[in-house]
Structure formats: C-alpha cells, structure tokens
PDB file with one MODEL, atoms N, CA, C and O in Angstrom:
MODEL        1
ATOM      1  N   MET A   1     214.972  68.557  46.310  1.00  0.00           N
ATOM      2  CA  MET A   1     215.687  67.812  45.225  1.00  0.00           C
ATOM      3  C   MET A   1     217.167  67.845  45.493  1.00  0.00           C
ATOM      4  O   MET A   1     217.692  68.728  46.171  1.00  0.00           O
ATOM      5  N   LYS A   2     217.805  66.868  44.946  1.00  0.00           N
ATOM      6  CA  LYS A   2     219.267  66.751  45.119  1.00  0.00           C
ATOM      7  C   LYS A   2     219.986  67.562  44.084  1.00  0.00           C
ATOM      8  O   LYS A   2     219.653  67.529  42.899  1.00  0.00           O
ATOM      9  N   LYS A   3     220.970  68.288  44.538  1.00  0.00           N
ATOM     10  CA  LYS A   3     221.768  69.107  43.618  1.00  0.00           C
ATOM     11  C   LYS A   3     222.606  68.188  42.746  1.00  0.00           C
ATOM     12  O   LYS A   3     223.167  67.194  43.206  1.00  0.00           O
ATOM     13  N   ILE A   4     222.668  68.543  41.507  1.00  0.00           N
ATOM     14  CA  ILE A   4     223.477  67.782  40.485  1.00  0.00           C
ATOM     15  C   ILE A   4     224.616  68.677  40.102  1.00  0.00           C
ATOM     16  O   ILE A   4     224.425  69.754  39.537  1.00  0.00           O
ATOM     17  N   PHE A   5     225.807  68.218  40.418  1.00  0.00           N
ATOM     18  CA  PHE A   5     226.982  69.016  40.009  1.00  0.00           C
ATOM     19  C   PHE A   5     227.538  68.545  38.701  1.00  0.00           C
ATOM     20  O   PHE A   5     228.498  67.775  38.652  1.00  0.00           O
ATOM     21  N   LEU A   6     226.907  69.029  37.603  1.00  0.00           N
ATOM     22  CA  LEU A   6     227.333  68.684  36.264  1.00  0.00           C
ATOM     23  C   LEU A   6     228.491  69.460  35.789  1.00  0.00           C
ATOM     24  O   LEU A   6     229.270  68.995  34.957  1.00  0.00           O
ATOM     25  N   LEU A   7     228.624  70.676  36.319  1.00  0.00           N
ATOM     26  CA  LEU A   7     229.697  71.540  35.829  1.00  0.00           C
ATOM     27  C   LEU A   7     230.222  72.381  36.989  1.00  0.00           C
ATOM     28  O   LEU A   7     229.491  73.138  37.629  1.00  0.00           O
ATOM     29  N   LEU A   8     231.490  72.218  37.224  1.00  0.00           N
ATOM     30  CA  LEU A   8     232.132  73.026  38.257  1.00  0.00           C
ATOM     31  C   LEU A   8     233.262  73.838  37.636  1.00  0.00           C
ATOM     32  O   LEU A   8     234.058  73.332  36.846  1.00  0.00           O
ATOM     33  N   PHE A   9     233.307  75.048  37.998  1.00  0.00           N
ATOM     34  CA  PHE A   9     234.402  75.866  37.521  1.00  0.00           C
ATOM     35  C   PHE A   9     234.695  77.004  38.492  1.00  0.00           C
ATOM     36  O   PHE A   9     233.830  77.400  39.273  1.00  0.00           O
ATOM     37  N   MET A  10     235.909  77.524  38.442  1.00  0.00           N
ATOM     38  CA  MET A  10     236.336  78.568  39.450  1.00  0.00           C
ATOM     39  C   MET A  10     235.946  79.933  38.916  1.00  0.00           C
ATOM     40  O   MET A  10     235.915  80.172  37.709  1.00  0.00           O
ATOM     41  N   ILE A  11     235.655  80.804  39.837  1.00  0.00           N
ATOM     42  CA  ILE A  11     235.356  82.176  39.551  1.00  0.00           C
ATOM     43  C   ILE A  11     236.433  82.975  40.374  1.00  0.00           C
ATOM     44  O   ILE A  11     236.763  82.693  41.526  1.00  0.00           O
ATOM     45  N   TYR A  12     236.920  83.985  39.642  1.00  0.00           N
ATOM     46  CA  TYR A  12     237.943  84.894  40.287  1.00  0.00           C
ATOM     47  C   TYR A  12     239.171  84.084  40.713  1.00  0.00           C
ATOM     48  O   TYR A  12     239.874  83.483  39.900  1.00  0.00           O
ATOM     49  N   SER A  13     239.386  84.101  42.008  1.00  0.00           N
ATOM     50  CA  SER A  13     240.650  83.486  42.514  1.00  0.00           C
ATOM     51  C   SER A  13     240.551  81.973  42.723  1.00  0.00           C
ATOM     52  O   SER A  13     241.535  81.328  43.085  1.00  0.00           O
ATOM     53  N   GLY A  14     239.367  81.412  42.496  1.00  0.00           N
ATOM     54  CA  GLY A  14     239.223  80.007  42.693  1.00  0.00           C
ATOM     55  C   GLY A  14     238.621  79.634  44.047  1.00  0.00           C
ATOM     56  O   GLY A  14     238.467  78.460  44.386  1.00  0.00           O
ATOM     57  N   SER A  15     238.292  80.663  44.793  1.00  0.00           N
ATOM     58  CA  SER A  15     237.730  80.351  46.096  1.00  0.00           C
ATOM     59  C   SER A  15     236.195  80.216  46.117  1.00  0.00           C
ATOM     60  O   SER A  15     235.590  79.850  47.125  1.00  0.00           O
ATOM     61  N   VAL A  16     235.601  80.528  44.958  1.00  0.00           N
ATOM     62  CA  VAL A  16     234.131  80.381  44.860  1.00  0.00           C
ATOM     63  C   VAL A  16     233.827  79.454  43.702  1.00  0.00           C
ATOM     64  O   VAL A  16     234.403  79.599  42.624  1.00  0.00           O
ATOM     65  N   PHE A  17     232.959  78.533  43.902  1.00  0.00           N
ATOM     66  CA  PHE A  17     232.585  77.580  42.825  1.00  0.00           C
ATOM     67  C   PHE A  17     231.173  77.848  42.383  1.00  0.00           C
ATOM     68  O   PHE A  17     230.319  78.159  43.213  1.00  0.00           O
ATOM     69  N   ALA A  18     230.905  77.739  41.118  1.00  0.00           N
ATOM     70  CA  ALA A  18     229.581  77.839  40.607  1.00  0.00           C
ATOM     71  C   ALA A  18     229.120  76.402  40.151  1.00  0.00           C
ATOM     72  O   ALA A  18     229.956  75.546  39.863  1.00  0.00           O
ATOM     73  N   TYR A  19     227.855  76.179  40.099  1.00  0.00           N
ATOM     74  CA  TYR A  19     227.405  74.857  39.780  1.00  0.00           C
ATOM     75  C   TYR A  19     226.059  74.932  39.080  1.00  0.00           C
ATOM     76  O   TYR A  19     225.390  75.965  39.114  1.00  0.00           O
ATOM     77  N   ILE A  20     225.668  73.852  38.455  1.00  0.00           N
ATOM     78  CA  ILE A  20     224.361  73.639  37.832  1.00  0.00           C
ATOM     79  C   ILE A  20     223.542  72.826  38.800  1.00  0.00           C
ATOM     80  O   ILE A  20     224.048  71.873  39.394  1.00  0.00           O
ATOM     81  N   THR A  21     222.284  73.183  38.971  1.00  0.00           N
ATOM     82  CA  THR A  21     221.392  72.417  39.861  1.00  0.00           C
ATOM     83  C   THR A  21     219.991  72.240  39.202  1.00  0.00           C
ATOM     84  O   THR A  21     219.626  72.999  38.305  1.00  0.00           O
ATOM     85  N   THR A  22     219.257  71.280  39.639  1.00  0.00           N
ATOM     86  CA  THR A  22     217.882  71.086  39.173  1.00  0.00           C
ATOM     87  C   THR A  22     216.904  71.575  40.259  1.00  0.00           C
ATOM     88  O   THR A  22     215.690  71.491  40.078  1.00  0.00           O
ATOM     89  N   ASP A  23     217.421  72.076  41.366  1.00  0.00           N
ATOM     90  CA  ASP A  23     216.611  72.509  42.456  1.00  0.00           C
ATOM     91  C   ASP A  23     216.193  73.983  42.324  1.00  0.00           C
ATOM     92  O   ASP A  23     217.021  74.874  42.513  1.00  0.00           O
ATOM     93  N   PRO A  24     214.943  74.243  42.009  1.00  0.00           N
ATOM     94  CA  PRO A  24     214.460  75.639  41.734  1.00  0.00           C
ATOM     95  C   PRO A  24     214.461  76.454  43.050  1.00  0.00           C
ATOM     96  O   PRO A  24     214.314  77.675  43.010  1.00  0.00           O
ATOM     97  N   ASN A  25     214.621  75.801  44.194  1.00  0.00           N
ATOM     98  CA  ASN A  25     214.605  76.499  45.471  1.00  0.00           C
ATOM     99  C   ASN A  25     215.974  76.858  46.028  1.00  0.00           C
ATOM    100  O   ASN A  25     216.084  77.421  47.118  1.00  0.00           O
ATOM    101  N   ASP A  26     217.037  76.523  45.259  1.00  0.00           N
ATOM    102  CA  ASP A  26     218.423  76.863  45.684  1.00  0.00           C
ATOM    103  C   ASP A  26     218.561  78.357  45.734  1.00  0.00           C
ATOM    104  O   ASP A  26     218.314  79.053  44.749  1.00  0.00           O
ATOM    105  N   PRO A  27     218.962  78.854  46.902  1.00  0.00           N
ATOM    106  CA  PRO A  27     219.047  80.305  47.064  1.00  0.00           C
ATOM    107  C   PRO A  27     220.162  80.978  46.287  1.00  0.00           C
ATOM    108  O   PRO A  27     220.211  82.207  46.239  1.00  0.00           O
ATOM    109  N   ASN A  28     221.068  80.210  45.671  1.00  0.00           N
ATOM    110  CA  ASN A  28     222.220  80.748  44.957  1.00  0.00           C
ATOM    111  C   ASN A  28     221.987  80.902  43.443  1.00  0.00           C
ATOM    112  O   ASN A  28     222.872  81.352  42.715  1.00  0.00           O
ATOM    113  N   ILE A  29     220.827  80.536  43.000  1.00  0.00           N
ATOM    114  CA  ILE A  29     220.570  80.582  41.556  1.00  0.00           C
ATOM    115  C   ILE A  29     220.674  81.987  40.958  1.00  0.00           C
ATOM    116  O   ILE A  29     220.045  82.926  41.446  1.00  0.00           O
ATOM    117  N   GLN A  30     221.450  82.116  39.929  1.00  0.00           N
ATOM    118  CA  GLN A  30     221.580  83.386  39.174  1.00  0.00           C
ATOM    119  C   GLN A  30     221.011  83.358  37.751  1.00  0.00           C
ATOM    120  O   GLN A  30     220.714  84.402  37.171  1.00  0.00           O
ATOM    121  N   ALA A  31     220.862  82.143  37.197  1.00  0.00           N
ATOM    122  CA  ALA A  31     220.414  82.094  35.805  1.00  0.00           C
ATOM    123  C   ALA A  31     219.600  80.791  35.615  1.00  0.00           C
ATOM    124  O   ALA A  31     219.788  79.798  36.318  1.00  0.00           O
ATOM    125  N   VAL A  32     218.689  80.853  34.628  1.00  0.00           N
ATOM    126  CA  VAL A  32     217.949  79.696  34.205  1.00  0.00           C
ATOM    127  C   VAL A  32     218.452  79.318  32.840  1.00  0.00           C
ATOM    128  O   VAL A  32     218.438  80.136  31.920  1.00  0.00           O
ATOM    129  N   CYS A  33     218.904  78.071  32.692  1.00  0.00           N
ATOM    130  CA  CYS A  33     219.491  77.544  31.467  1.00  0.00           C
ATOM    131  C   CYS A  33     218.294  77.132  30.530  1.00  0.00           C
ATOM    132  O   CYS A  33     217.176  76.893  30.984  1.00  0.00           O
ATOM    133  N   ARG A  34     218.598  77.068  29.227  1.00  0.00           N
ATOM    134  CA  ARG A  34     217.601  76.747  28.231  1.00  0.00           C
ATOM    135  C   ARG A  34     217.067  75.329  28.348  1.00  0.00           C
ATOM    136  O   ARG A  34     215.995  75.033  27.821  1.00  0.00           O
ATOM    137  N   ASP A  35     217.806  74.427  29.040  1.00  0.00           N
ATOM    138  CA  ASP A  35     217.325  73.054  29.198  1.00  0.00           C
ATOM    139  C   ASP A  35     216.533  72.867  30.468  1.00  0.00           C
ATOM    140  O   ASP A  35     216.157  71.749  30.818  1.00  0.00           O
ATOM    141  N   GLY A  36     216.266  74.023  31.196  1.00  0.00           N
ATOM    142  CA  GLY A  36     215.487  73.905  32.414  1.00  0.00           C
ATOM    143  C   GLY A  36     216.264  73.782  33.687  1.00  0.00           C
ATOM    144  O   GLY A  36     215.655  73.809  34.756  1.00  0.00           O
ATOM    145  N   THR A  37     217.574  73.648  33.651  1.00  0.00           N
ATOM    146  CA  THR A  37     218.403  73.611  34.819  1.00  0.00           C
ATOM    147  C   THR A  37     218.678  75.007  35.294  1.00  0.00           C
ATOM    148  O   THR A  37     218.293  75.979  34.644  1.00  0.00           O
ATOM    149  N   TYR A  38     219.325  75.115  36.394  1.00  0.00           N
ATOM    150  CA  TYR A  38     219.634  76.421  37.031  1.00  0.00           C
ATOM    151  C   TYR A  38     221.127  76.527  37.282  1.00  0.00           C
ATOM    152  O   TYR A  38     221.773  75.533  37.613  1.00  0.00           O
ATOM    153  N   SER A  39     221.677  77.712  37.128  1.00  0.00           N
ATOM    154  CA  SER A  39     223.120  77.964  37.382  1.00  0.00           C
ATOM    155  C   SER A  39     223.288  79.001  38.507  1.00  0.00           C
ATOM    156  O   SER A  39     222.471  79.905  38.685  1.00  0.00           O
ATOM    157  N   THR A  40     224.378  78.825  39.247  1.00  0.00           N
ATOM    158  CA  THR A  40     224.667  79.825  40.272  1.00  0.00           C
ATOM    159  C   THR A  40     225.732  80.821  39.757  1.00  0.00           C
ATOM    160  O   THR A  40     226.337  81.563  40.531  1.00  0.00           O
ATOM    161  N   SER A  41     225.941  80.810  38.412  1.00  0.00           N
ATOM    162  CA  SER A  41     226.912  81.615  37.817  1.00  0.00           C
ATOM    163  C   SER A  41     226.291  82.721  37.018  1.00  0.00           C
ATOM    164  O   SER A  41     225.119  82.629  36.655  1.00  0.00           O
ATOM    165  N   ARG A  42     227.060  83.801  36.720  1.00  0.00           N
ATOM    166  CA  ARG A  42     226.702  84.860  35.807  1.00  0.00           C
ATOM    167  C   ARG A  42     227.954  85.079  34.899  1.00  0.00           C
ATOM    168  O   ARG A  42     229.089  84.858  35.320  1.00  0.00           O
ATOM    169  N   GLY A  43     227.715  85.495  33.717  1.00  0.00           N
ATOM    170  CA  GLY A  43     228.826  85.861  32.870  1.00  0.00           C
ATOM    171  C   GLY A  43     229.164  84.777  31.828  1.00  0.00           C
ATOM    172  O   GLY A  43     228.403  83.842  31.578  1.00  0.00           O
ATOM    173  N   SER A  44     230.294  84.955  31.271  1.00  0.00           N
ATOM    174  CA  SER A  44     230.792  84.038  30.231  1.00  0.00           C
ATOM    175  C   SER A  44     230.833  82.595  30.636  1.00  0.00           C
ATOM    176  O   SER A  44     231.344  82.256  31.703  1.00  0.00           O
ATOM    177  N   GLY A  45     230.324  81.781  29.832  1.00  0.00           N
ATOM    178  CA  GLY A  45     230.330  80.321  30.124  1.00  0.00           C
ATOM    179  C   GLY A  45     229.142  79.763  30.884  1.00  0.00           C
ATOM    180  O   GLY A  45     228.992  78.547  30.998  1.00  0.00           O
ATOM    181  N   THR A  46     228.285  80.653  31.412  1.00  0.00           N
ATOM    182  CA  THR A  46     227.129  80.216  32.175  1.00  0.00           C
ATOM    183  C   THR A  46     226.226  79.432  31.257  1.00  0.00           C
ATOM    184  O   THR A  46     225.894  79.884  30.161  1.00  0.00           O
ATOM    185  N   CYS A  47     225.823  78.241  31.708  1.00  0.00           N
ATOM    186  CA  CYS A  47     224.943  77.332  31.070  1.00  0.00           C
ATOM    187  C   CYS A  47     225.514  76.809  29.690  1.00  0.00           C
ATOM    188  O   CYS A  47     224.756  76.344  28.839  1.00  0.00           O
ATOM    189  N   SER A  48     226.793  76.898  29.517  1.00  0.00           N
ATOM    190  CA  SER A  48     227.397  76.542  28.238  1.00  0.00           C
ATOM    191  C   SER A  48     227.103  75.145  27.782  1.00  0.00           C
ATOM    192  O   SER A  48     227.006  74.909  26.578  1.00  0.00           O
ATOM    193  N   HIS A  49     226.958  74.218  28.677  1.00  0.00           N
ATOM    194  CA  HIS A  49     226.649  72.824  28.345  1.00  0.00           C
ATOM    195  C   HIS A  49     225.192  72.509  28.457  1.00  0.00           C
ATOM    196  O   HIS A  49     224.813  71.339  28.401  1.00  0.00           O
ATOM    197  N   HIS A  50     224.362  73.500  28.613  1.00  0.00           N
ATOM    198  CA  HIS A  50     222.926  73.326  28.845  1.00  0.00           C
ATOM    199  C   HIS A  50     222.072  74.197  27.920  1.00  0.00           C
ATOM    200  O   HIS A  50     220.943  74.551  28.260  1.00  0.00           O
ATOM    201  N   GLY A  51     222.615  74.537  26.760  1.00  0.00           N
ATOM    202  CA  GLY A  51     221.859  75.291  25.742  1.00  0.00           C
ATOM    203  C   GLY A  51     222.002  76.793  25.896  1.00  0.00           C
ATOM    204  O   GLY A  51     221.354  77.545  25.168  1.00  0.00           O
ATOM    205  N   GLY A  52     222.818  77.243  26.806  1.00  0.00           N
ATOM    206  CA  GLY A  52     222.905  78.672  27.034  1.00  0.00           C
ATOM    207  C   GLY A  52     221.984  79.210  28.042  1.00  0.00           C
ATOM    208  O   GLY A  52     221.199  78.460  28.622  1.00  0.00           O
ATOM    209  N   VAL A  53     222.038  80.500  28.288  1.00  0.00           N
ATOM    210  CA  VAL A  53     221.133  81.115  29.313  1.00  0.00           C
ATOM    211  C   VAL A  53     219.815  81.480  28.706  1.00  0.00           C
ATOM    212  O   VAL A  53     219.748  82.149  27.675  1.00  0.00           O
ATOM    213  N   ASP A  54     218.788  81.045  29.339  1.00  0.00           N
ATOM    214  CA  ASP A  54     217.406  81.443  28.965  1.00  0.00           C
ATOM    215  C   ASP A  54     217.148  82.864  29.516  1.00  0.00           C
ATOM    216  O   ASP A  54     216.712  83.753  28.785  1.00  0.00           O
ATOM    217  N   HIS A  55     217.427  83.055  30.820  1.00  0.00           N
ATOM    218  CA  HIS A  55     217.294  84.372  31.430  1.00  0.00           C
ATOM    219  C   HIS A  55     218.038  84.371  32.743  1.00  0.00           C
ATOM    220  O   HIS A  55     218.224  83.334  33.381  1.00  0.00           O
ATOM    221  N   TYR A  56     218.477  85.613  33.148  1.00  0.00           N
ATOM    222  CA  TYR A  56     219.084  85.781  34.469  1.00  0.00           C
ATOM    223  C   TYR A  56     218.025  86.182  35.466  1.00  0.00           C
ATOM    224  O   TYR A  56     217.015  86.809  35.146  1.00  0.00           O
ATOM    225  N   ILE A  57     218.315  85.778  36.718  1.00  0.00           N
ATOM    226  CA  ILE A  57     217.422  86.163  37.828  1.00  0.00           C
ATOM    227  C   ILE A  57     217.875  87.493  38.388  1.00  0.00           C
ATOM    228  O   ILE A  57     219.070  87.660  38.632  1.00  0.00           O
ATOM    229  N   ASP A  58     217.040  88.390  38.591  1.00  0.00           N
ATOM    230  CA  ASP A  58     217.387  89.732  39.148  1.00  0.00           C
ATOM    231  C   ASP A  58     217.675  89.722  40.668  1.00  0.00           C
ATOM    232  O   ASP A  58     217.973  90.766  41.248  1.00  0.00           O
TER     233      ASP A  58
ENDMDL
END
C-alpha cells in the first residue's frame, strides 16, 4: 500500500519526521490510531487528527 503523509511534524531537532500511514507492514509503526491508521510517532500529539491513540506497539 502507498504511504499517506497526512501529518508531518518534527521530533527533537527536526532531523526526524513522523508520519501517518495506512500500511500495516511499515517497519516504523509505533502506534495504532483509533481510526485504523498507523503512526510512526510516540508521545504528545500522536494520532491527534485521527481520534487519538488506540494502542502503542511494543
């Protein structure tokens, strides 16, 4: 599946970007959003435009 970059934001110094994707096989996934999308972010603001975090991936 094609990655959908719905939300981009900087983490720490701005050298790393987190994104939302619909690809469940993306190796960078850190959280599952309540709307069924996936985020490569952890922490404040994760899935903020997608209903919040359903759960984090360990």
